[in-house]
C-alpha positions in Angstrom: -11.5 -9.8 17.1 -13.8 -7.0 15.8 -11.7 -5.5 13.2 -10.7 -6.6 9.7 -7.3 -4.9 10.1 -5.3 -3.5 13.0 -4.3 -0.1 11.7 -4.1 3.3 13.3 -7.9 3.9 12.9 -8.8 0.6 14.4 -6.4 1.0 17.3 -7.8 4.4 18.1 -11.4 3.1 18.0 -10.5 0.2 20.3 -9.7 2.8 23.0 -13.0 4.7 22.8 -15.4 3.8 25.5 -15.0 0.8 28.0 -16.5 -2.5 28.6 -18.6 -2.9 31.7 -19.1 -6.7 32.1 -21.9 -6.2 34.6 -23.9 -4.0 32.2 -23.1 -6.4 29.4 -24.3 -9.4 31.3 -27.5 -7.5 32.3 -28.2 -6.4 28.8 -27.9 -9.9 27.5 -29.9 -11.4 30.3 -33.1 -10.0 28.9 -34.7 -12.2 26.2 -36.1 -10.4 23.2 -39.8 -10.5 22.8 -40.8 -14.0 21.4 -42.7 -12.2 18.6 -39.8 -9.8 17.6 -39.4 -11.2 14.1 -43.1 -10.9 13.5 -43.0 -7.2 14.8 -40.2 -6.4 12.4 -42.3 -7.6 9.4 -44.6 -4.6 10.3 -42.1 -1.9 10.1 -43.1 0.2 7.1 -40.0 2.5 6.9 -37.1 1.4 4.6 -34.4 -0.2 6.6 -30.6 -0.7 5.7 -28.4 -3.1 7.7 -24.7 -2.8 6.9 -22.4 -5.6 7.9 -18.8 -6.5 7.6 -17.9 -9.5 5.5 -15.1 -10.4 8.0 -17.2 -9.9 11.2 -15.7 -12.4 13.6 -18.2 -11.3 16.3 -21.5 -12.2 14.7 -20.8 -12.9 11.1 -22.5 -11.2 8.2 -25.4 -13.9 7.8 -27.5 -12.7 10.8 -27.3 -9.1 9.6 -28.6 -10.2 6.1 -31.2 -12.4 7.7 -32.5 -9.5 9.8 -32.7 -7.2 6.8 -34.9 -9.7 5.2 -37.4 -9.6 7.9 -38.4 -5.9 7.1 -40.7 -5.6 4.2 -38.5 -2.8 2.7 -35.3 -4.0 4.3 -31.9 -4.2 2.5 -28.5 -5.5 3.4 -25.0 -4.3 2.4 -22.0 -6.5 3.3 -18.8 -4.6 3.0 -15.6 -6.5 2.1 -12.6 -5.8 4.2 -14.6 -4.9 7.2 -15.2 -6.6 10.5 -17.7 -5.8 13.2 -17.2 -2.1 13.0 -17.7 -1.3 9.2 -17.7 2.4 9.8 -14.2 2.1 11.2 -12.7 -0.6 8.8 -14.3 0.9 5.7 -15.5 4.4 6.4 -15.7 5.5 2.7 -17.6 2.3 1.6 -19.8 2.7 4.8 -20.7 6.2 3.9 -21.4 5.4 0.2 -23.7 2.6 1.2 -25.6 4.9 3.6 -25.8 7.8 1.2 -27.0 5.5 -1.7 -29.7 4.2 0.6 -30.7 7.6 1.9 -30.8 9.2 -1.6 -33.2 6.6 -3.0 -36.6 8.0 -3.9 -39.5 6.7 -1.9 
């Protein structure tokens, strides 16, 4: 569900770590602060949000919307990538991150 393809790299990644449903339920039982969106508008640092175009878990739209909350936010959506863009498209992910980090202030 989280990958755009099911090759060797994705299969290896799927075996890393484990899911603890009790921890997952606890994590999602806490509501974010009501003023979270407003708080993000005060972040002065540049922010890059990278999302996969084929993300079946959250979709790319929430990532793009989140990036727009930051005054200096940018979003990059990678084609051929699911919820784990660094796994599905490692070269494109690295290129996007490098381009962002190499920008002059």
